[in-house]
N, C-alpha and C positions, 0 to 999 in steps of 0.2 A: 510227592517231590521233595527234594531239597531247596529250601530258598538260597536264591543268592541275588546280590544288589551288583548292578552295572551299569558305568556311566559308558555312554557311546557318543562319541564325538561325530556331531553331523556334518562337519566340515570335511575330514579325512576318512569317516566309515570305521574308526579304528575302534574296538570296543575294549574295555578295562574291567574286567572280574574280579571284587575285592577277594583277594585269597583266603579271607577268614570271614564269615557272616557275622556281621555285628548283634549282638541281642536284640536290639530295638534301631527302629531308624524312624527320621522326621518325615513329617507329611501334615499340610493341612489345605485345606480350601474353605471357601465362602465369601461372606461378605463383611465389612468393617461395621462397628455400631461407635455414632458419635453420641457421648453425655454430656448432658447439659446440666447444669444447676439453674433452675428459676426460682426468683426471689420469692413469690408467692407459694408455687407449686412443690417445689421442691426439685430434687433430680430427676431428668427424664433421659430415655434410650431414644436414639433416632437411628433409621439405618443408613450405613456410610456409602462409602464407595466398594465397588469391587475388589478384593484384596489380592494380592499375588502372595506363593507362599513362599519362605524363606527360613532354614532350619539348619542346624549343624549334624553333619553326619560323623560319628566317631566309629572308629574302626582301628584294627591293629594288623601291620605288616611283620609277617614272621621272618625271621631271619633262620631257620631252620624248619624242615618239614616236621607237620605233626599232624596226627590222623584225622582231626576234624578240620582240616583245610578245604578249600574247595577242589574239585577235581581239576588238574594239570595247573594248579598256582604255582606259581614259579616264589621259592622262599628266598626273594634279592628286594630287600625295601628299597632300595636306591633307584630300582628300574622304577614301581610304581611313584616313588617321591617325583623323580626328574619329570614324569610323562604328566602328572597331574599338576605341576608347577608349571610347565610348558603350556596346558591348557587354560590354565587361569591367568596367566602372563598374557596371552595373546588373544583373550577374552573368547574364546573358542565356544560356541554354543554345543550344549552335550545333552542329550537324553539321559535323565534320571529312571531307572527303571527298577523295580523290586517285583523279581519273578514270582507268579501266584498271587497277585494282587492286580488291582487297577493304575498301579501308579508306573505312569510313563510319561512325564511331563519334561518339557526343553527348561534347562537351567544356564545359569552361569556359573561359573566354578570361586569362591572366594580365595582369599589369603590360606593355604596350607601349613598348618600348626602341627609341627611333629617333634617327637622326642623320645629318649630312652627313660624308663622308669626303673627297672627291677636288674639291671647290669645282664639281660639275657641277651642284649642285642636285638631284640624284638623292638619296632618302634609304634609307638602312639599316634594315632592321627586325630586330628580335628579338622573339616573340611567345611567351610559355609557352603550352603546352596541357596541361590536365588531362582524364583522361577521367572522365567525369559519371556516375553509378549511381543511377538512383531508389531512395530508400529505401524503397518498398514491395518491392522485389524483396531487399533484404538479411535474410540471417538473422541474427539474434544468438544465439550461445549463451553462456550464464551458465557461468562459470570456475566449477572446482569446488575450484582450490587456494586455500589460506587462505579457504573460504567458511562461513559461522558455522551451525551445525545451529540452534543458538538463535535465530538470525535469522530463518528459515526457521520455526520453531516460534511466534515472535513474532507472524508474518504471518498465522498462524490464529488465527481467533475463538477464545476461551477458553472450553472444555466446561464447562457448569454441573456442580458437584459434587452430591453426594448425603450425606445426613446420618440416620443411623438414631436416633431420639428415645429418650433414656433416662429410667429414672424422676427425678423431680425438675427435667427441663428444663421450660424454657417459651419461646415465640418471641422473647419479649424477651430472656431472657439468652442464646440462640443468637445473636439479630442481635447484642448486645453483644459476645458472643465473636468471631463474625466478620467482622463490619463494622464493629465498634467505636462501632455508634449501635445502640439499642434500640428505637428510635423505628421502625426500618424491619420492625418486627415485623408492623404492619399489612399493608404492602407484600408481605412475605412470604407472609403468609394469603392472599392473593390469588393470587400467584404460584403456590401449592400447592392453591389450590382450597378453602381451608378458611375455613366459613364463621364460626366463631366464633374469633378469635385467642388467647382465652384457654384452650382447650380443645384440647391435643395429648394422645396416648397413647405408651406406651411400644411401641416396635418400629415407631411409624409412622415411613416415609421419607420425607423432606423434599428436596424438590429445591432445592439453594442457587444461583441464580445469580449471576455477577459484581455488585459492588455497580452499575456504571453501569447495565447492563440492569435491575437491581430498583428502581432510582430511577425507570424508566419505568412502573413499573405504576401503578395506583390502589390507594388504601389501603381494606382490608375495615376497618369499626368494629366493634368489640366489641358486641354487642346488650344494650338495653338493659331491665331489668326493668319489665312493665306494669305503670301507674299511677306509676313514678318520673318526678320532673320532671328530674333532672340525670343519671340514670343510676348512683348511685355505688349505690344500693340494689340494684340489679339486678346491679353489680360485686361487692358483698359477698357475694350469694346466691351467685352462680357460685364465690367463692372457698370461700363453705362447702361448698359440695357438691363442689368438688375436695377439701378436706382431709377431709370425710368418708369419700370415695373411696379418698385415700391411707390413711385410718386403717384401714379394711376391710382393704387389701391387705396393710398391715403387720402387723394382727393374725394373717392366716393364714399370713403366712411366719417372723414372730420373735416373736409373742407380744402381748399387752396393752400392756407397758411401751411398747415401740414405737407402737404404735397411738394410746397416750395422748401420746407425743409431737408425732405427726402432727395430733391435736385442736388441743395448743397452738400449732401451724404454721398451722391454719388459722385460729385466733382472732386471732393476731396478725396475719395479713394482713388481716381484717375490721377491725380497730381500725384499720389505715393508713387503709383505705378511708374508713370513717365518721366517722374522729375519736374514738372513743367507746371508752376502754380496757374499760369494763365490756363490751363484746360480745366481748372476747377470753374472757371466762369461760365467756359463753355458750354460745359457738361450741365451747369445751372440753366443756361438759356434753353439748352435741347429739351430738359424737364419741363421749362415752364411752357414751351411751346406744345409740348405734348399734351398738355393738358388744357390748353387754350388759354394761358394765363397773360396779360399785358404789363 
């Protein structure tokens, strides 16, 4: 059987058979080889990546009928030129087929070069062929050389930190220290299921999300005292309760002098809330009375 070369457009299904089968055809397959120069050993060869074929198909487009032309071929060079140029410009995948062989692979067509050589109006052509591979079939391996572990870590979401409450801590102080914004205390209370942002206890373990995550939480407001229109009295009583509790703990641990100092601290907190300096002394007396001081 006479061998012919066919280019079949996979998009349109149109097949183009070369009017004259060239004396040779290009093809290649296999894997590339990397050659390295070693200072002590000399030159060595290593297996490279799986290669894709690329070659140049050279053929003739006759302007008149010849006996050796493929059966049914047209002696119209411009017809072939226009069709091959369109397929190349549109980046349409074609099957490169050589009958009588195992060659039947998808290719992209490069820029067609053509011209007349002998004044016969026959056109000599050179057409680059590039083997085409569907991207879904390509396995991409991540290079390990110069790969930053820090980059891999940054791609992972930040894990929330944990903090154990110490004596003297408050949510406001913790947020100011960790996030630079004390007002996030009410959101931190929500994140930890704390009903009263004003009350936390030594030994309590808090989850500290990153600032971006914390900003997405709603705020848990401090509870107001019954009968208070603005919540200031309720906050003051909460501060007094905290001060008295701290005074009792200090009395047991270090003696009455430390407890008295805790009472003064509570009074100062109340005076800031209510704007009444006299409340400070009342708080101090309440703390003294709670621990039995005279």
